[in-house]
TIDOVO-419634 format. One record per atom (N, C-alpha, C): residue in one letter; x, y, z. Coordinates in pm, whole numbers, plus 32768, in hexadecimal, padded with zeros to 4 digits. Layout:
<atoms>
AXYZ
...
</atoms>
This chain:
<atoms>
X80547F8A8000
X800080008000
X8059807C8000
X803980D87FA8
X808981527FA0
X803381CC7FC3
X806B82437FB1
X802482BD7FD5
X7FA482D27F84
X7FA582A87F06
X7F2D82B87EB3
X7EBD825F7EE8
X7EDE81E37F0C
X7E7A81897F48
X7E4381C67FC8
X7E9982018018
X7E6C82408095
X7E0F82B6807A
X7E2C83018010
X7DD383717FE9
X7D4B833B7FBD
X7D4C82CF7F71
X7CCE82917F46
X7C7C82687FC0
X7CBC8227801F
X7C7681FA8097
X7C40827080E8
X7C9082D880F5
X7C64834F8141
X7BEA838F80FF
X7BED839B807B
X7B7C83D78033
X7AFE83828040
X7B0D83008034
X7A9882A8803E
X7A5F82A580CB
X7AB382B58130
X7A8082BD81B9
X7A32833E81CF
X7A5B83A8818A
X7A1084278192
X798B841E8148
X798D83DC80D4
X791583D28083
X791B83528030
X78D982EB805E
X78DA8269801A
X788682657F9D
X783F82D27F7E
X77EA82D77F07
X782C831D7E92
X78AC833C7E9E
X78F2837D7E2F
X78ED83257DB3
X78DA83637D41
X78E883177CC5
X797D83017CAE
X799E82A27C59
X7A2A82887C3B
X7A6B83037BFD
X7A2083507BB2
X7A5483CB7B74
X7A7584327BDF
X7A1A84447C3E
X7A3284A37CAB
X7AA884777D01
X7AAF83F57D1E
X7B1D83C17D6E
X7BA283D77D27
X7BA783B77CA8
X7C2283C87C5A
X7C4E845A7C5B
X7BF084B37C4E
X7C0D85427C4F
X7C49856C7CD6
X7C0D853D7D40
X7C3B85647DC7
X7CC6852F7DE8
X7CE884B97DB2
X7D6C84807DD0
X7DD084997D60
X7DA684E67CFE
X7DFA85127C8F
X7E32849D7C3D
X7DD484467C14
X7DF383D77BBA
X7D9083DC7B47
X7DB283997ADB
X7D4E83877A73
X7CEF83177AA0
X7C7F830A7A5E
X7C1682AF7A8C
X7C44821D7A8D
X7C8481EE7A22
X7CAA81607A1A
X7D0981357A89
X7D79817C7AA2
X7DD181537B10
X7D8C815C7B98
X7D3781BF7BA9
X7CEF81CD7C28
X7C9281567C3B
X7C4D81307BD1
X7BF180BF7BD7
X7C3B803E7BF7
X7CAF80297BB9
X7D007FB17BD4
X7D2B7FAD7C65
X7D59801F7C99
X7D8380247D26
X7D0D80097D84
X7C9B80437D65
X7C24802F7DB7
X7BFF7F9B7DBB
X7BFB7F5B7D48
X7BD97ECC7D42
X7C407E787D8E
X7CC07E9B7D85
X7D287E517DCE
X7D147E607E65
X7CEF7ED97E92
X7CD57EEE7F21
X7C5B7E9F7F4E
X7BF77E937EF9
X7B817E437F1A
X7BA37DAE7F1E
X7BEB7D7E7EB9
X7C0F7CF07EB3
X7C687CC67F27
X7CC17D207F53
X7D1D7CFE7FBF
X7CD87CFE8048
X7C5F7D35804E
X7C177D3A80CD
X7C2E7DB9811C
X7C847E1280EA
X7C9B7E92812F
X7C177EE08133
X7BD07EE180C4
X7B497F1980C2
X7AEB7EA380D7
X7AAE7EA0814C
X7A5B7E2E8171
X79CC7E39813D
X79A27EB18116
X791B7EC280E3
X78F47F5480E5
X78797F6F80BE
X78437FF680BA
X77BB7FF480FD
X779A80608145
X771680688182
X76F580F881A3
X7675811081BC
X7648819581E4
X765881A3827B
X767C821982A9
X768582378337
X760082778360
X75B5823483B8
X752F826083DD
X753082AA8463
X74D383048474
X74C2834E84F0
X746183028549
X749382C785B5
X74408275860E
X73CA82C48646
X73E3833E8672
X7377838F86AD
X730A83AB8646
X732F83C685CB
X72CD83E18563
X727883658545
X72AC82F08565
X726382738551
X7215824A85CE
X721582A28634
X71CD828286AF
X721B8229870D
X729E822386FB
X72F481D08751
X7353822B87A0
X7318828587ED
X736782EB8831
X73A182C388B7
X738C824888E2
X73BF821B8964
X743281BA894B
X74A981DE8977
X751F818A8961
X755E816689E7
X758C80EB89F2
X75CA80BE8A6D
X763D805E8A4E
X769580538AAE
X77017FF08AA8
X76E27F878B10
X76E97F0A8AE8
X76CE7E9C8B43
X774D7E488B4F
X777B7E398BC9
X77F17DE98BE6
X77C37D5F8C10
X77FB7CF88BD3
X77D07C6F8BEB
X78437C208C28
X78287BE38C9A
X78877B878CD7
X784D7AFB8CC8
X789D7AA28C91
X78717A1A8C76
X788679BF8CEF
X782E795D8CFC
X783978F98D66
X78AF789D8D48
X78BC78788CC9
X792878208C9B
X795E78578C18
X79DB78368BF9
X7A16786A8B7D
X7A4677FA8B21
X7A0977858B2E
X7A2F77188AD4
X79FC77368A48
X7A3676F689E6
X7A197714895A
X798677038936
X7946769D896B
X78B976848949
X785F76F48980
X7879771F89FB
X782877888A38
X783C780C89EE
X78B8782B89D1
X78D878A68987
X789478A488FE
X789A783688BA
X785C782B8835
X77C5783D883E
X778577FF88A1
X76F4780E88B0
X76CF789E88D1
X771C78DC892B
X77007967894F
X770E79C288D6
X777D79B5888E
X77967A0C881B
X772D79F887AD
X7704797C8796
X769C79638732
X761879A3875D
X75F9799F87DD
X757D79DA8810
X75827A728808
X75F37AAF8827
X76017B418822
X75EC7B748794
X761F7B2C8733
X76107B5386A7
X757C7B608682
X75267B1386C2
X74977B1286A3
X744A7B8486E6
X74887BCE8740
X74447C3D8785
X74597CBB8732
X73F27CE586EA
X73FC7D57868E
X74277DD886D1
X74007DEA874E
X741F7E678794
X74B27E7187BC
X74FB7E0487B8
X758B7E0687D3
X75CF7E2F8751
X76037EAA874F
X763F7EDE86D4
X76D77ECC86D1
X77117EAF8744
X77A07E8C874B
X77B17E2A87BE
X780B7DCC87AC
X782C7D6D8816
X78BF7D4B880C
X79067D5E8877
X79957D3E887A
X79B27CDD88EC
X7A067C7A88D0
X7A3A7C238939
X7AB67C66896F
X7AC27C6B89F3
X7B2E7CB38A34
X7B8D7C548A7C
X7C067C838A94
X7C607C3D8AEF
X7C3E7C698B7B
X7C457C0F8BDA
X7C2B7C348C65
X7B987C378C85
X7B757C858CEB
X7AEC7C8F8D19
X7AB67D1A8CFF
X7A497D2E8CC1
X79E87CCB8C93
X7A177C858C14
X79C97C228BEC
X79EE7BD18B78
X79C27C0F8AF3
X79517C578AF5
X791B7C928A7B
X78E97D1F8A96
X78EB7D6F8A2D
X78AF7DF48A2F
X784D7DFA89BB
X77CF7E1B89DA
X77677E268975
X77387EB6896F
X77277EEA88F7
X76E87F6D88E6
X765B7F5088B5
X75F97F8588FD
X756D7F6688E5
X75207FE688C9
X74C97FE48865
X747180558849
X73E080278850
X738D8079888D
X72FE80618898
X72B580E7888F
X723180E48880
X71E881628879
X71ED81B288FC
X71E9816B896E
X71E181B189EE
X720C81548A5F
X720881888AD8
X7231813C8B4E
X71D880C18B63
X715680D08B50
X70FB805F8B64
X711C7FED8B03
X7139800E8A87
X715D7FA78A25
X71E27F668A4A
X72407FB78A7B
X72C07F7F8AA7
X72AA7F1F8B1B
X72587F458B7C
X723F7EEE8BF0
X72027E688BC4
X71A37E6E8B68
X71667DF28B36
X71CE7D9B8AF0
X72217DD88A9D
X728A7D8E8A57
X72ED7D528ABA
X73147DA18B1B
X73747D768B82
X73407CFA8BCA
X72C27D038BF9
X72897C968C48
X72697C1B8BF5
X722F7C2F8B7F
X71FE7BBF8B30
X72687B7E8AD7
X72C77BCB8AA6
X73277B938A48
X73B57B908A7D
X73E87C048AA8
X74757C0B8ACD
X74947BB68B49
X743F7BBE8BAE
X74577B728C2A
X744A7ADC8C15
X740A7AB38BA9
X73F57A248B90
X745579EC8B26
X74B57A3B8AFA
X75167A098A99
X756679968AD6
X758D79348A85
X75D578BF8AB8
X765678E48B01
X766978AC8B77
X76E678B98BC1
X76F9793A8C10
X769679938C0F
X76A67A138C54
X769D7A008CEB
X77017A358D2F
X77007A358DC1
X76CA7ABA8DF5
X76FB7B288DB6
X76D57BAC8DE8
X76D67C108D76
X76757C6C8D7C
X766F7CDD8D20
X767B7D5D8D70
X76BD7DBE8D37
X76C57E428D72
X76B97EA58CFE
X76697F0D8D12
X76567F688CA2
X766B7FF88CCE
X7688804A8C6C
X769580D98C82
X7657811E8C09
X762181928C20
X75DF81DC8BB5
X764482378B70
X763482468AEF
X768B829F8AA3
X764D832A8AA5
X769583898ADE
X766384128AE6
X766884548A5C
X76DB84488A18
X76E9847C8991
X7763843D8951
X7761843788CD
X77D584078882
X7830847F886B
X78AA8473889B
X790E84DD8886
X795884C28804
X7982844787F1
X79BE84198775
X7970839E874C
X793483A386D9
X78E4833086AE
X78FC830F861D
X791582918603
X79258260857A
X798A82B2852B
X79F882D2856B
X7A64831E852C
X7AA882CC84C1
X7ACC83088451
X7B1782BE83EB
X7B9B82898425
X7BC6821783F2
X7C4681DF841D
X7CB8823683E8
X7D2482408433
X7D97828C83FE
X7DD182438386
X7DF4828E831F
X7E2B824F82A6
X7EB9827B8290
</atoms>
């Protein structure tokens, strides 16, 4: 990867809807070489995909929380069952396995506190292998969905 590839990545992180012509113009390449570089970045997996960035509050999902999960056991079967179950919870928009305690960090969005409480009691607390849940409310996003450094 060279500086031109890094410029392509930076521009696409700013605006993933650029046409190949606009992208080529911004990185000062002709269209064909820019297109070849873009396809190579996609094939190599550096560009994992494209998607729209949605406003959760505008969609009625203005309540965000972080849920810390401590597992009862950490054997491979329990971890696999827990992770498969978490993937099925639509309100979990991010899930990370951590080193140390707690074992997982989940970012959850819901319409309001009442919806979060129902989700917490009915789904999150019943996930396979969960020993303890602890949650905190997100007051505001200071840095959110920042582009990766290129």
